[in-house]
N, C-alpha and C positions, 0 to 999 in steps of 0.2 A: 504493499499499501504506500511507500515512500517514493518520493517524486529525487532520489537521490540516482544519476547514470553513473553507472559501473565502466573500469576502464581495462581493458586486456594488461597484462603486464609481459614486462618483457622491453629492453632496452632500445632494440632496437626495430618492432616491430612498430607499426604506424597503429597511435590511440583509435580507437574502437568505439561510439558509443550503441549503446541497447536501444537504438532509436525503435524500433518496433514497440520494446516492452514498455518505455514512454509513451508510443500511442496506443498501446493496447491499454493499461492503468487509465490511461485518458476516459478511453471507452468506456471502461469498467465503471470507475467514477460515475459519470453520468448516468452509466444504468442503472447505478444504485438510487441519484438518484433522482431519477422518473421514476423507478419504482415507490419510494416514500412521497411523492407529490402526486400519489391517489390512493396509498392503501392506508394512510394514517387515518383517525378517527374525525380530526379537524381538518383533515386535506381534500375533501371530496372533489374531487370536477367532474362527476360524472354525465354532467349535462353534457360538458366540452369533450369528454371523451365518447360518447354515444356519438357523437357525430363523426367517429373515425371508424376506417374498416375493425373487426372484431380481431380479425388476425394482427392488427399494427398493435392494437391494445396491449394482448395477451403478449406480443415478444419484446415490446418496446418498454413496457409500462411493467405489466404484472408478471414477467419473470426477472425484474432486474435485480432481483436480489440474489441472483447466479454470478451478478456480477465479485460477491465476495468469493468465490471458488477461481475466480481469476488473479483476483490479488493476492492468496495462497499459493498458486502456484509459482505463479513470479516472484515471491518472498522465498521459495523453496531453490527458483533458477539461482537468484542473484547473490544469495546467502553462500549459498555454494560456490559462485566466483569468485566469491570478496572472501574465503576464506580458502582460497587455492594457494597452496607452498608455502604456508602458516605453521609452526612450529606452536606446537602445546606445552605451555607449562603457567603456571598460579599467575605467574605476570600476566603470560597470554588471555586466558582467562577472566580476567581482572580491567583486563583490557576492552576483551569481545565485548563482556556486559557492560562496562560504560559507555565504548562507543554506539550498543544500541540503545540505551537508557539516554545516552546524551543526544541521538540521532531521532528518538521519538519521546521524549518526555515533557518539556516544552509545549511544546503544540499541543499535545495531549492535555495538559492542564490549563492551559490557556483554552482550548474548547471547553472545558469543563468550566470553569468563569462564566464563557459566555452561556452557555447553558445553562446556571444557576440564574443569570440577571436573567435573561429572555425572561426564562420562565416566570422567576422572581415579577417583572412587568406585568406580564401576561395574568397574573393571578390577581394582582393588586387591581388590571385596571376590569378583571373581569369578578371583582370582590369576592374569588374562590381564597380558600386557603391554600399555602404554598407547601406543595406535596411534587416533585417534581416523577413525574410518570406514574403518577397515583398513592406515591409513599412519599412519608415525612421523611425529610432529611436528617440524620442522625449523626454526629461525630463518629462513629464507626462506619457508619457508610458513606462517610468522605475520606478516609482514612484508608480505608477499602481501596477507594479507589485512587490511591496516592499510587500505591504497589499494584493497580493492576490485580488483586485479591477480592473484587467484589462475587465476581462466580464462586469462586472455592470455599468464601463465606455465605453463600446464596444469601447473599444485598442486593436490592436490585440496582440495576443502572441508573443513572441519572439522564442517561445518552444513551437509546437502545442502539447504537451501532458500536457501543464499548466493546461490547462481550467480541466481537470479533479480531482487534487488538489485543483484549485479554492472551485470547487461543495465541494469536501470532507472537506474542513474547513467550509464553511457551513451548512452542514450539524452539525459536531460536534457542532459549536457554538446552532443553531436551538436545536440539540439533548440535549445538559446541560441545556438551560434554559426548556426544556417540562418536564425534570430529576425534576428540579428544581418545577416547577408547582407541579407534582405527591406528592411529598412529602409536601409541603404544603398542597394540598386537603385532602392527609394521615391526616394530623396532624391537621389540623386546624376546619375540618368537623369531628375528628373523626371517619373516615371510612378506607376501606381498598381496596377500586375501585379507587383510583386517578389513576391508569396507563388505567382504562378503560375512567374514563372522558378526560382523556389528547389525550391517545393513536389510540381509536377508530376515531375521525375525521379528525387525524393526518394519520391512514390509508386511510378512505374512499377520503380523499382529492388526497391522494398521485395514489388511485388507477381508479380516474376519469380522471387523468393525462394518467396514462397506457393505461385507454380504449380508451381515447381521446376524452373523453366526454368534458374536458377542453384542448385546446387543445393549443401550444406549435410552432410555426416556427422557421422552421434553428435549429444550433447548443445550447445545452442549456449553457445559462450563468447563471441561477440562480437553486436553488438544488431542487424545486418544479417537475418538469419531471423525475428526476432517486430519486427522492426521496422515492419512494416503494422498490428500492434494498436497500438500508442505512437499510429500519424497515426490510426488512426481515432481515435481520442479528439477528437486536436485538429482534425480534422477535422469531428466532430458538433458537437463546440463551435464552428468557423466559419459551420459553415447556421446553428446556432441563432441567432449573432450576425447571419446576414444577409450574412457573406463571403466566402460559399461555396455556389454553386448547390443547393437541394436534390436536382435532377436529377444533376450531377456525382456530391454524395454516396452516392446508390444505385446508381447507375453503380460505383463504387468498391467498395461494397459487393457488390451482384449480381460482379464480378469474384472478389472474392475466398469467397465463397461456391461459386462454382462450381470455383474452386482446390481449398476446401477437400473438399465432394463425390467430385470427380476424383481427387484424394490420398490421400484419407481421414483429413486431418486437423480433428479436430476442434476443436484451438485454432484456426484459423481460421475457423469457423463458428460458436465460443462467440464470438470479439472480433466478429465481424459484430455478431452479435444484441445483445450487452451495448451497445454502440453505436450501434446504431439504441433502445436501449431509451432510452438517454440522451438523446438525440436527441428523441425523442418526448415523453419525461417533462418535457421543458425546450419544449418547444411549448407545449404545453398546461397550461403554469403551475404543475406538479405537483409541481417540488422537494423543497417545503417539506412538503407532504402526504404523500406516498406512503411507505411503509418510514418511517413518522415515532413507530416505537415504544417506549417508552423503553427496555426490555430491548437492543432490539438497536441503536438509536442507542449505548448504552454501550459494546457489545461494537465497532461501527463505531469509536468514540473508543482504542479500545486494540487497533485489530486489527492496527497494526504490531509492538506491541511482543508480543502473541500471535504473531504470523505467524514471528517471527524465534526466537523460544524455545521453543516446544511441541513441540518432536521432543524435545530432551533431557528437560522434564517430563516429554513421553508414555513414554519410555522407562524413564527412573527408575522413575514410578508402576507401570507395565507388572508392572516388573519385580518393584518388593516384592512387588502384589497374588500373582501366579504363586507368587513364592517360600513363601508363606504358605498358599495355597490349590489350588494349582497349576491345570490346565487342567479347566473346565466350564462350561455354559451359563452360570450363574450368577455366577462367578468372570471367567468373560470380562466379562460387564453389566457387575460391579464395577469389574473395572480399567478399563472404557471412560467409564465416567461419572465413575470419581474422574480417571483421565488429563485429560477435558477439564475438568470441573471445577477442577482443578489448576493445569493451565493457564492458563485464564480469570484463578484470582488472583493465579497469580505476572503473570500480564502486566498486572495493576492497581498490581499494588508499583510495577513496571517503569517505568510509565506517569506514575502520582504522583512518584518519587525520580528518574526521569532524562527520560522523554519530552515530558514537562509543561514543566518546566521549559527544556529544549533550544527547543521550539512557541515559549517568549515569546522566549529570546534570537535566534533564527534570525529573528523578526518585530523586533528590534532594527537590524537591516542594514537597512535605508530603499534605496529601488530609486528611481533617480532617473526621476522621471514623462518625458514625450514631453512636448516642446514644442509650444506652435500651430502654430507653423510646418510642424515636422516631421509635425505630427499629421494637417495638410491635405495633405500627399501620398501619405496609405495610405490 
């Protein structure tokens, strides 16, 4: 879900930007916004959407939640790229965690303040009690948000998009530990199959969740039920780098697609499609060319801020528009345009003031590069 472009390492090789990924991230963010623009109770624009073809509304609006699958797969791909040729030790893990938190947290914290501020104003205007998402704000609930633990402690989010960020943070931490375990096995056992020993069981467990052999009721509060989506991105990257056999990658994709069809899991199917897209675009060396439209790249750059802040901005704009003009086809269309536009403008400000400095700060936390001796065992 982050808008940072990662660079291919190597002193003599030209720098490559994953512009296709940035464009894909932008489309995912816009898709999620359109989903929230019609599905929340206070954002009904049914009079406008009734004028559109049903298939268009179904794909563009109602299925926008699948943009989250795009984010998860992209995260797995990019984190695998960023960890290439790094050496694990305590200093590495500390910097790895700090880099993730510095990159993610300032924008996240500001989005919490924005959500609470707009919610407080809305409650005052409506003469209602201040209760984000229908639950009173408490100190434990707020502290849990600070540490991405609200789901773990069964405390309600103040902004409904945060559940994905909490799962992503969990995935980053677990992936970093598994990455260390791969290096430890390779070095101490003097073999080159650490990834097999570590990630094969992970892939099997993730597939068991996708196939619902291991069941998880309700919305995910831990990473395991959607772990396969993150792994698909990592596997796509390793297949591109020829660290994983192409046949094995497509076998795993086939398993997840079958599971998605059997269990009506659109999330599993969408994740598989995105992973295949990433791999095939990378294999034909089109990462820099495809989706490289200026406006799309811009939205991709601010997509993290946009994702975190769009819900309260949409809600505020919708409330004002309908307060002034009531509901009609044209007022609902106006609310949609102003809501999406205001969300992008606000996200741009957040990116300039908070997210961009956070990216620069996180880059200053160096990651130890893997030594030649250890690299030879990988």
